[in-house]
C-alpha positions in Angstrom: 6.7 39.2 14.2 10.5 37.4 15.1 12.8 39.8 16.8 16.4 39.2 17.7 17.4 41.2 21.3 20.6 43.2 19.0 21.7 43.7 15.9 24.8 41.4 17.1 22.1 38.2 17.9 21.0 39.2 14.5 24.0 38.3 12.6 24.6 35.6 15.0 23.1 33.0 12.7 25.2 32.0 10.5 27.2 32.3 7.3 25.7 32.9 3.5 27.5 30.1 1.7 26.8 33.3 -1.3 28.7 36.1 -0.5 26.3 38.3 -2.3 23.4 40.3 -0.6 20.1 38.9 -1.1 17.4 41.8 0.4 15.6 38.7 1.9 14.7 39.1 5.5 17.0 37.9 7.7 17.3 35.8 9.7 14.3 34.4 9.2 15.0 33.6 5.3 18.3 32.4 6.0 16.7 29.2 7.7 14.2 28.5 4.3 17.9 29.3 1.9 20.1 26.7 0.7 22.7 29.0 0.9 22.6 28.8 4.8 25.3 28.1 6.8 23.5 27.2 10.6 26.1 28.3 13.1 26.7 26.0 15.8 27.2 27.3 19.3 23.7 30.1 18.5 20.1 31.1 19.2 18.0 28.6 17.1 16.2 27.1 19.8 15.1 30.2 20.9 14.3 31.7 17.5 12.1 28.0 17.4 10.5 28.3 20.3 9.7 32.1 19.4 8.4 31.1 16.7 6.2 28.8 17.8 4.8 31.0 20.7 3.8 33.4 18.2 2.0 30.0 15.7 0.2 29.9 18.9 -1.4 32.9 19.8 -2.1 33.9 15.8 -3.9 30.8 16.2 -5.8 31.7 19.2 -6.3 35.4 17.7 -7.1 34.0 13.8 -7.6 31.5 11.8 -4.9 28.0 11.2 -4.3 30.0 7.4 -3.3 33.2 9.2 -1.4 30.7 11.3 0.8 29.2 9.5 2.2 31.5 7.8 5.5 30.7 9.1 4.7 26.6 8.7 7.7 26.7 6.2 10.4 28.3 8.5 9.3 26.8 11.4 10.2 23.4 9.8 13.9 25.0 8.6 14.3 25.9 12.2 13.9 22.4 13.6 15.5 20.5 11.0 18.4 22.9 11.9 18.4 22.6 16.0 18.6 18.6 15.1 21.1 18.9 12.8 23.5 21.4 15.6 22.5 19.1 18.3 23.6 15.7 16.2 27.1 17.4 15.6 27.2 18.5 19.2 26.9 14.9 20.2 29.0 14.2 17.4 32.1 16.7 17.9 31.2 15.1 22.1 31.8 11.7 21.6 
């Protein structure tokens, strides 16, 4: 299970465009939600690294079906990382 160091960091991955309680498991569920607005200056890369490491560990201990449980989230987090990098480059230009 992915754990972000503190509650403050958990809450600091982005904003919700729905402005309502959804009950999903933040922050992982946020990345696959259409209402999620990630913040540029954050821990998305760290979260991606942790997800990939967890997948690798699960694959070594079990099978692909179990290891791939977070693949959709991994793709979504990777997309956020890419978009944040692009936005940072555009802002620096």
